[in-house]
N, C-alpha and C positions, 0 to 999 in steps of 0.2 A: 791676418785681418780681414774681412772684408770688402775688397775696395766700395767706396765708397759710391762709384754712380751703379753699381749694380741694384745696391734700393731703391735709388732713383730711380730705374729702370721698373722696381716694381710700383715703387709710389703711384706715378705718373699714372697708368695706367687706372689705377686706383681712385683720382686727386679728387676729380668733381667730386663724387659722393663720402668721398672719406677728409672732407673739405672739402707666212707668215712664221713659226714654231721650232723647237733645238732641243733634242735631244742627247743630256750631257751621260757620263758612263762616270758619274762617281763613282770611286773609294774609297768611301769614310771610315764612321768611326764604328764599331762596334761597342757594344756600350762596357767602361770596363766597371772589374771590382773594384774596393775601393781605395786601393792604391794603384788607382787610374790617372788617367790623364787628367793634368789641372784643373783644364777650362771645367770636366766635368765635375770635378772635387767644389767650384768657384760654384757651381751652377745649386749644386744640392749642399754645400753653404751660403747660400741666401736666399733659398727656398726655405730654409731652415729658418735662419733670422728672421723671416719677412709670412713666418706661418700663423700669427697673429695681425697682419694685415691681409692675410687671403682671406680666413674666416669673417674679419670684419668686410670684406671681400665680394663673398658672399653673401651677406644677407642686403648688405646696401647695395647687392646686385637686385636683391628681390620687392625690394624697393621701390627698384626703379622698375620693374616691370610691372608693378602698380599703378603706376605712375603715368606714362610712357603710354600711347598709344598705340592701337595693333599698326605694324606694320601689312598688314594688308589693306588697312583700311587706309590711308596714306594716302591721297592725294595724289602727291608726285611726290618720287625719294629726292632727298636729300643729296647736295650737290658739296660732293671732299676735293679741298686743299690740297690732297695727303696724295700720294705714291703708294696702295694701298697692293702690300703682297697676300696670294691664295695660296699657304701648304699647305698640302694633303697629303693620305699617302694611308695605307694602310698599317690594323695596332703592332705592335716591337718591328715595324721601319725605325722608327732613329730619328723621326718628326721634328718629338721637342727639342732632340740636345740640337738634329740640326735648322731651328725657327730662333736659341736663343744663342747658338754658336754667332750665325748672321747678324743680329743683333747687335751683343755683348763685342763680337770685329769690326764695327758699324762705325760704333759710336766711340770704343775707344781712339779707331783711328780718325777721326775728324775733329777727334776736341784736342785743342792745346795742350798737354804735360806737367805745360809752367802756366796754367794757366789756372790759377782756386777755380774760376767758376765752371762746371760739365754739364754741358749742355746737349741734351736729349736728340740728337741726329734721324735715328729709328728707334721703336714700341713694339713690342710684343702680346699681341694677344691672344688667351686657349683659349677655345669655345670652352673646353670640354669647362675648366674652370670658371669664366659665361654660368656655365647648361649649374652648377654650384647651384645659383646663386637661385637660377628656375626650381633649385630641390627644397628651399626654401620654407624650414616647417610654418601651415600657414600658406604657403604660397598655394593660390589659383594653378599653377600646376601641375600640382605636389598633388592636388583635393583629385583633380581627374586622372591623375597613375592610381590613388590610390581606388580609385573606384574599377578601372582596369582593367585590376595586374592585383587587388583581392588586399587587404589588414598585411596579410600576411609578411608585404615588404615593405611595413612601417616599423621603424625601430619601437621602445619604449619610450621616447623621448622625442619623439614625433617624426624626428630624420628616417627618409628613403635606404633600406641597406639593401646599397652598392652591390655588391656581391649578388642577395636575392633576386635583385632583377636583374640581374647579368644574366643567372641556370637560367635564367625565364627566354628570356630578348633575343638570346644567344647559342639557341638550341633551336628558334622559330620563328625563321625567317620574316612573318606575317606577328610576331607576337614584335618585335622589334619596326615594326611599319608599324602598328600601334604606334608606340612609345615615340616615336618618332614625329605622331602628327602633329603629340601632344607635344612634346618639345623645339621641336624647330623654328616654331615661330614665335616663343618668349627669344628664346635667346637671341633670335639677325634682330629681338629687340634692344635687346640690351647688347649687343653687336653695334645694331645704329648708335646707342645714348655714345659708347665705348670711346667711335667713331668723333663724335662731336663733342665729345669733352678734350678728347687732343685737339682738334682743332681748333678750339676756343681757349686750348692754353696757349698753340701760336698769334691769334689773333689776338693776346695780350700780350706778346712780346713787342714791345713799341724798342727793344734797340734791332730787330732784328737779323737776330745771330742768327740762328735757321732759317735760313732762306726757304723757300714757297721748294724746291724744286729739290730740296734733303730732305723733304723728311718722306720720312719711310714709317710704314706700317704694314709688319708682318704679322698673320691672321692666318693662327693654325688650328685646321677643324680638319679632323682624321673621314671623312667625309663628306664634303666642301661639294661635289657638285651633283649625289645625290637633293644636296639642299634646296640647289635653286639660287640659293642669296647674289648668284651671279646676270639674271633677269634682266637686271635695271646697267646693268656693265658697271657696278659698284666697282669688280679686282683691274686691274693696270695691267696682271701677271696672275699663272698660277701654272705653279709647280707641282713634281707630285714626285716625292719619299718614296722610294720602295729598296724592297730586301729580300733575300731570297727566304724560303717559308722554315725554314733552317733557322738561318738567322736570327730570324722575326719571333721561332720556336722560343731557343737558347736566350733571345731579352728578358720575352715574361713569363721565362723560368724566375732565370737569375734574378732579374729585379722587380720582380711582381708580385709573386710566392707562387704562380701557377704554377697547377700540377701539368702534367707533357700535355696531357685530355685537352684541358677545358681548355688550355691554352688553342694547339691544332682546330677545335672547334668556333674557337674566336674569326680564326684566322683564317677559316673554311664558309664564314658568318658572312667575310669581308673579297671573296673573290666574285662578287656579282654586283658590284659593287662599281658605278660610275669607275672611273680614272687608275681603275683595277685590273678590272678582265675583263677589260676593252681600252685598256688605255690608249694601244697601234692608232682604234679609230676617233678617239677626246686629242691625242697628236693630227690626224691630218682632219680633223677639223680646225686643230687652233684653237680650239676651249684650254687646251693641256696648252704650254707655251712653255718646258721646258722640263724634263726628270734627270733625278737623280737614285746615282744607285746608289746604295746605302750600305756592302758587304766588308769592305773594306775594313784600312785601321791608318791610324792617324790620322787625330786628330790636324794636326796643320793644312793636309791632304785635302781635307775635303774643304779646307775654308777658301783653300787655290782656286781646288772647284767651285766654290760658290761663286767666288767674289768673280769669276770668271763671265756666271750665267749674271750674275748682278749688274757688269759690266757690259753684258753680249747686250747692244735693241732687238736681236730675235727671238730675244727668252721673254720678250713684253712683247704687251698689242702696238701693236703699228702704231708710234706716235707716245709714248704713253712709256717711256725708259727715262727712269730721272737721269741730269744730271750733277755727276758731284766731281769730288776731290777725288781725281783717278790716282795722283799721285800716292795724296795719303795713303789711299786704298793699299797702294803697290806695295808701301813700304808696312806694311802693316804685317 
């Protein structure tokens, strides 16, 4: 049976519309097969059980994009009373699992098991999922994409053919740049909307169970630094998840069904990205606040190292580390 808070986590992400520097060498998880780690199985079960919700979220995100003013024309950036962590890394690095593990462990550790009410102390925003709303049939972004790349990347039912589009953009950096300049502004608008929805849910919490200093939002974005979304100092910390090319390739082949050559092309296409090819520079400049090496095995080992990053003020921007119940986290 799927734990109640797993689905609450997904529900919280879509609630409104559907209603200085430290590098950590972390041995973590090589994504397991079906009979692998329990947390991975829970992740898959949660995603499957909430698939209808995610589909509706994509549609709602498209509607949100149409109703929001462009972030590029906003008079001033919104102010959030949340601790926002950006997690980025190359394809196949395991950043999605690391993000899910972090959020799920925080919520599990800080909730009282004897209390029938489940409180969300941490949220996970997958910007790739937000991007699905941008690609919704009839959306302004999809029309721009079709104009740029041709009708062959649109399916008969008006959806984007992600594999066909991927073959184009991952093979040519210039084509990828064109796509990014179309998509990124729309995704940022949706990200800000989602953050405002989460903050609003806390503002309406008259009981005040979840204190401001405990509100954490993990924003997963593969190429976060290239998007320049932190230009207004949006993030309180930016962590990079790393894996060797061999490990990343294996994950892409085994878990996404890619051919090995296609997987290698995707990894190589991202090698020049900020925080990937120039990671040492980003660390030195304080842009990246922690690095997580994700080549090993062991869910619990990954959590122990991520927990250390979470509670170390050196892994956050100056004076931005959250105040958390360390004893509860240590017990988890």
